[in-house]
N, C-alpha and C positions, 0 to 999 in steps of 0.2 A: 504494500500500500504506500501511497505518497499523498501527503496532505499539508497544505499551508494552513496552520491552525489559528493564525491571527492572534497569537498569545492567549488563546482560549476565549476570545470575545466573538460572539456570534453576530449575525445580521441584526438581531434585536438589541445589540449593545450590551448584553449581559456577559460577564465573565463566568464561565462554567466549564471547568475541566472534566467534570463527571460526565457530561453529555458527549464531550470529545471521546472519552474513554469508552463509553457505551457503543459509539459508532465503530470504533476499532474492534472492540470485543465481538460485536455482531458479525463483522467481516472475517474475523479470526485469521489475520495474516501471519505469516512466519516472520516477516520483516516490515518495518514501517519507517519511511523517510519523512521527517517532519521539518517544516520551515516556520519561521517567525515564532520562536520559542523563547520565553523569558526564563532567566535564572536569577531568582531572588531580586526581582525588580519592584520598585515601589508601586507601579501601576497595577501589578498583579499580586499584591499582598505579600511580597517578599517570598513567594513560594518557589521552590525548585521544581519547575513544571515537568522537567524530564523525569525526575525521581517520582513525582506524584503520578504521572501517567504510567510509569513502570509499575508502581504499586497497584494502581487500579486495574491494570490489564494483566498482571502476572508475568510481564516480560522484563528483560533487562533493559536498562536505559543508559544512553551514552550521549553526552552533550558536547557540541563543538561551538565555542564562543566566536562570534564575529566582531563584537565590539562591546565596550563598557556602556551601560545604559541604566538610568534610573536607580542608581545605587547598587546595581548588579551587572548582569551581562545579558546579551541578546544574541541569538544565533540559531543553530540547527541542532536536530537531535535524531537519533536512531533508536528504535525499539527492536528487540530481537528475541525470538524463542530459541535461538541456536547460539553456540559459543562464539563470543567476540574475542579475538586474540589480541587485537591492537586497534587503536584509532589514531587518526592524524588530521590536522587542519591544513588545508592549502589556501593561503590568502590569494585573492584574485585581483588583477589590475583594475584601476578605475579611480576617478577623483571624487566620486559621490560617496554614498553610504558604504562602509566597509563590507565587502562580500567575500564569502569563502566557499570552498567545497569541503565537505566533511566525509572522510573515508573510514570505513570499518572493514577489518579483515574477518571474514565469517567462515565457519566450516559447517557443512551439513552432509551427512552420509558419505564421508570420505572426500568430499569436494571442498577445496578452499578457494574462496573468491572474494572480490572486492565489492562492497555495497556503498555507494556514494550518494549523498544528498547535497543539493545546492540550491541557491536562490540568486538569480542573476539581476543585473542592473536594469533600470527602467528604459534607458536609451539604447537604441540598436547599435550605435557606434561603439559604445563601451561593451555591449554584449558580444560583438564580433571580437574585440580584444580578449575578452574572457574565454570565448570559445576557442580561439587560437592558442591561448595560454594552456588550457586544459588538454586539448588534443595533442599538443606537443610535449606534454608532461610525461617523462619516462616512468614516473612512479605509478601511473594508471595503466594497468595492463589486464588483458583478458585472463580468465573469465571475469567479467565485471557487469554490474548493473548500476546505472545512474538514474536517479529519480529526483525530480525537483520542480520548483516554480521557475521556469526559464524566462518568464515575462515576455514570451515571444511565440507567435503562431508557428505551426509546423513548417510552413512554406517560407519563413523569413531567412535572410542570408546567414544569420548566426546559427539557426538550427540546421541549415544545410552544411555548415562547417562541421558541426557535431555528427550529423548522420552520415557524412562521408567516411568517418572512421568507426563510429559506433551506431549501428542501425537504430533508427527511431521506430519504436513499436507502434503499430497502427491501432487506432481506437475504433470501437463500435459506436454507432449512433445511439444517443446524442453525444457529441464530442466536447461540448463546451463545459468549462469548469469555473468560470468567474464572470460576474459576481454570483454568489451561490444561489440567491433567491430567483434571479432571472438571468442565467448565464448566457453571455454572448461572446466570450473570449476562450480560445483554446490555448492556454499558456502553461499547463502542467503536463509533463511528459515523462516517459520512460525511454531510456536508451539501453541497449544490451549488446554484449559481445561474448560469445561462448554460451549463450542461452537462446532458446527460441520460445515464443509464446504459444501456449496450448490453445488459446483463443484470444481475440483482440482485447486490448485494454478497455475496461469498463469504467465509466464515470458513475459513481454512486449518487443516488438521488437525495443527498443530504443538503438541505437548503437553509438550515438555521444555525448550526453550531459554530460555523466560521464564515468568512467571506469567500472562501473557495470550497468547491466540492472535492471530495477525495477521489483518487483514481486507484484502481487495483488491477493486477494482472497475475495470471497463473503461468509459471515458467518451468521449463525443463532444460537440462544441459543439452547443448547441441552435440550431435554425434558426428 
């Protein structure tokens, strides 16, 4: 699963991590890539949101800080039902809000692979720089799965840079993920190398808990 959780604040303006956790639990994913996660920030009651979501879902939680914010930190997180051997933060280029890719080394059924979550810049010029930076990074190697809020539609130049190296997984209809209540933008995506999708990526019909809808995919190792 991949989901920009808007630091737990829904379309209704309410901060509620429990309903985020319930959506995750209902989908029962093995791995979750989360964006816009607070870590002990004043606006979200100084809660370690990664640890709280891990507790509520029964998964392990791992936080990657992108910047200091509100007395704490703000960034990305990964939830996992499988062993996480190591994590690392890759800072991304750009002059705006600090952006990162957060990478976890995962093992399942004897297969070791990289699971990466990211949240890219709002401007296409900077997203192109970030795409080039990541696709040229020797530390990202197959088998890998990349999931995130790319802030870009599938046909954009930045996404074409990504998909030239790591195939973009196709979505079933409806494809749009943002804004959650009446989505018109397809900006949340999965990329994979060394995996193939059993079926197209699905956009879950969750319209309240965040300002994005979550996406989910069922994968198998490529033969």
